[in-house]
NULUMMI-687667 format. One line per 8 residues: their letters; for each residue x, y, z of N, C-alpha, C. Coordinates in pm, whole numbers. Example, Ala and Ser with C-alpha at 12.3 -4.5 7.8 and 13.67 -1.06 7.14 Angstrom:
<rs>
as = 1319/-569/780/1230/-450/780/1320/-330/780 | 1285/-225/708/1367/-106/714/1290/3/787
</rs>
This chain:
<rs>
mstqpket = 2150/-11819/-19413/2232/-11905/-19494/2316/-11837/-19586 | 2446/-11874/-19615/2545/-11793/-19688/2544/-11841/-19857 | 2536/-11762/-19927/2550/-11814/-20067/2692/-11790/-20119 | 2780/-11752/-20050/2910/-11751/-20100/2968/-11883/-20119 | 3068/-11878/-20228/3112/-12010/-20239/3239/-12023/-20145 | 3278/-12142/-20119/3373/-12148/-20005/3518/-12144/-20074 | 3508/-12181/-20183/3645/-12168/-20265/3644/-12063/-20371 | 3753/-11993/-20358/3759/-11866/-20454/3891/-11886/-20514
vlaivalg = 3904/-11850/-20652/4033/-11854/-20735/4085/-11709/-20696 | 4188/-11698/-20627/4276/-11578/-20588/4361/-11528/-20711 | 4423/-11619/-20770/4528/-11582/-20866/4538/-11710/-20945 | 4606/-11668/-21083/4638/-11752/-21196/4769/-11743/-21241 | 4857/-11841/-21263/5007/-11833/-21289/5003/-11896/-21413 | 5043/-11853/-21541/5040/-11952/-21655/5165/-11942/-21717 | 5208/-12036/-21775/5339/-12063/-21857/5330/-12018/-22018 | 5349/-11884/-22027/5329/-11849/-22163/5192/-11767/-22187
hgkvaggg = 5167/-11702/-22284/5066/-11620/-22328/4979/-11742/-22384 | 4848/-11674/-22405/4742/-11762/-22478/4661/-11891/-22387 | 4726/-11905/-22276/4679/-12025/-22184/4540/-11986/-22101 | 4548/-11854/-22069/4414/-11793/-22011/4375/-11683/-22090 | 4228/-11679/-22081/4158/-11558/-22156/4107/-11480/-22039 | 4175/-11424/-21936/4119/-11324/-21843/4031/-11393/-21750 | 3963/-11326/-21683/3865/-11354/-21591/3848/-11295/-21457 | 3799/-11330/-21359/3785/-11236/-21211/3899/-11261/-21133
apvfived = 4031/-11300/-21166/4141/-11327/-21090/4255/-11278/-21153 | 4327/-11218/-21087/4477/-11188/-21142/4546/-11281/-21209 | 4614/-11253/-21329/4674/-11350/-21414/4843/-11324/-21422 | 4916/-11408/-21376/5045/-11387/-21388/5107/-11478/-21490 | 5199/-11405/-21607/5232/-11487/-21701/5388/-11519/-21670 | 5461/-11615/-21688/5568/-11646/-21657/5628/-11703/-21779 | 5784/-11704/-21765/5851/-11759/-21885/5891/-11928/-21885 | 5928/-11965/-21781/5939/-12109/-21778/5880/-12168/-21659
keqlekvs = 5928/-12303/-21642/5865/-12382/-21539/5911/-12362/-21399 | 6038/-12316/-21388/6119/-12254/-21267/6027/-12153/-21217 | 5970/-12056/-21289/5928/-11930/-21259/5782/-11962/-21219 | 5724/-12050/-21285/5573/-12119/-21249/5544/-12160/-21140 | 5661/-12225/-21078/5664/-12264/-20944/5686/-12181/-20862 | 5786/-12107/-20865/5815/-12008/-20777/5725/-11903/-20740 | 5665/-11834/-20844/5583/-11739/-20850/5437/-11797/-20775 | 5393/-11925/-20824/5280/-11999/-20748/5309/-11999/-20601
lylsrvln = 5413/-12061/-20567/5467/-12084/-20406/5454/-11922/-20345 | 5507/-11830/-20407/5499/-11706/-20328/5364/-11654/-20327 | 5302/-11643/-20421/5158/-11598/-20403/5068/-11686/-20324 | 5113/-11834/-20314/5013/-11884/-20225/5037/-11878/-20089 | 5178/-11858/-20057/5189/-11777/-19906/5160/-11641/-19893 | 5143/-11555/-19983/5123/-11421/-19960/4957/-11427/-19948 | 4882/-11505/-20027/4742/-11460/-20034/4683/-11598/-19933 | 4746/-11665/-19890/4724/-11798/-19786/4606/-11904/-19865
gaihdlen = 4648/-11917/-19985/4606/-12013/-20049/4660/-12144/-20079 | 4598/-12243/-20167/4622/-12355/-20177/4668/-12337/-20345 | 4771/-12437/-20397/4814/-12450/-20538/4760/-12560/-20599 | 4711/-12532/-20717/4648/-12636/-20790/4711/-12648/-20932 | 4769/-12735/-20965/4826/-12781/-21080/4722/-12825/-21190 | 4695/-12748/-21288/4610/-12811/-21386/4656/-12855/-21494 | 4815/-12906/-21495/4863/-12988/-21580/4892/-12947/-21718 | 4851/-12832/-21739/4885/-12748/-21892/4961/-12628/-21908
gvyiivgh = 5042/-12607/-21811/5134/-12499/-21781/5042/-12408/-21706 | 4943/-12424/-21626/4858/-12333/-21558/4839/-12363/-21409 | 4867/-12292/-21310/4837/-12320/-21170/4748/-12192/-21137 | 4655/-12268/-21031/4554/-12151/-20986/4576/-12146/-20841 | 4567/-12045/-20770/4593/-12039/-20621/4442/-12027/-20593 | 4407/-12114/-20489/4261/-12100/-20446/4228/-12085/-20279 | 4173/-11994/-20246/4142/-11966/-20105/4048/-12082/-20058 | 4069/-12171/-19964/3950/-12274/-19933/3884/-12212/-19795
</rs>
């Protein structure tokens, strides 16, 4: 029986500083909404993950 979680946060993309307080995944800080969407899309493709919008200027890329 595996104890590994099926979902893993692969990356965090945040609009501006102060939204994320570090953690176990790489954090990418962007300057505007356009960059937020673009960087999240590129990372999701490279990391083969899904984008989840936390609706507070933070997107997480999750491997399912």
